[in-house]
C-alpha positions, 0 to 999 in steps of 0.5 A: 055622838052624832048631830041631827043634820048627819043622822038625817043624812045617814038614815036617808042614804041608807033608806035610798041604798036599801030601796035599791036593793042593798041589804040593810045591815050592810048599808048601815055597816057602810055608814058606820051604825048598827041596825038597832042604832037606825031603828032606835032613831026611827021609833023615838025622836032621834031624827026629829030632836036629836040626841037627848043625852046632853039635855037629860036631867040626871039624879045627884049621886048618893055619894056626891059631896054636899055643900058643907063638905065642898066648903070644908075641902076648899077650906082645907086646900087653902090652909097655909101649908097647903096654899102652894101644894097641888091636889097630888100632894095634898092627899097624901100629906093628909093621909100621913095625918090619918085624915081622908077627905076626898080623892086627888080628882075631887080635890081638882074638880072643887078647886076648879069650880071655885077658879083655884085650878091654876098652877100653885106657887111661883114657879112655871109649870113643869115640863115633860122631859125624857130622863137620861139613862146612863146610870141606874140606881136601884137602891140608896148609895149607888148614884149621887148628884152634885152641883153648886148654885149661887145664892144672892146676897143683898149687896149687889154683885155679891153671892153665896155658894151652895154646895149640894149632894143628892141621892138619886134613888131616895132623892134625899139630900145627903150633904150640903154646905154654904160658903162665901166663896167658890173653892174646890176645897169646899167641894172636897170637904163636902164629899168626904164629910158626906162619905163618912156620914153615909158610911161609904167605907163599909160598902162593897160597891162604892157610889157614883158621883155625877156632876157638871163640867164646872171647874170647881167639881173637876179640880185635881184635889176633888178628883184626888179625894174621890179616888181616895174614897173609891167614889167613881166620878161622872160628869155631863156630856159636853154642850148637854145641858140637861145631864144634871137634870136632878140636882138642877130641878132641886135648885129650882125647887129651892128658890121658888120655896115661899120663904126663899128671900127674893131680895137676897141673904143679908149675911152668910149665917142667914143663908146657912140658916135657910139651907138647914131649914130647906134641907129638913123640909125637903128630906122630912116634910116634902112629898116627892112626886118622883118617888110616889109622894113619900119623903126622901127620908122615908125612901132613903131609910127603907125602899118602898118600891123597886123602881130605877131611877136613871141619870147620865 
């Protein structure tokens, strides 16, 4: 869109060049406009009042939402189960219930009009990162990621320890345990129990188990169990903090859930109860943006697309 002063300057320069003998078409092309554009400016008020398109009165589209529909859309977006969920997840969650109110962009426009387009939830906005590319998962049970994280207790200086194994392709939590001490025996028990639950013994190609360089995950007893199961260990590169990004991202999701106790857990059973509820929500109810907004359990049970998932 060319402003009024620029229009007048272009028209004046083209007129001078044309008067001096230049062809009108070449003069307009040099100025960066078409001959028809110059003619339209001269026939109308393009050189007097400028472009009238920003001030034009346009009719409301026939398919636009009414005031009642917009209010209903806003009320649905503010329901307790959607209060911390972005429009990209609200639409597929409603679709699973057989309900369609509007598109993702319409939800965003209505929320923006009411000052609610800011990032929902306590977590910071996600940053785009380049995914690592060493191991590739094209179906479930090919690549697993595991890690351990600290869960705060209500007693200062005390922690509970959440061990967790994630299937890279489906993003499903295939194994987890919570303990009051950090010990390699817990990691050994978790790997063995997860391998039995996932039927690893019947697979021709055993999965790769990727983790960081923590002493618990690299203990001799852990490596012996992995060798016995036929699971191939993989570890992060030295001094590379994002090589186990999928497991770290899962822990971030867990600790920013609304039901996560900000003041810590009172006892071990409470931490285990919370972990069981989180695993159920994440695997069954959560619509994961990395797998096209289906739940990890759905993706794990039957591949719905053929994307490959990288990890290093």
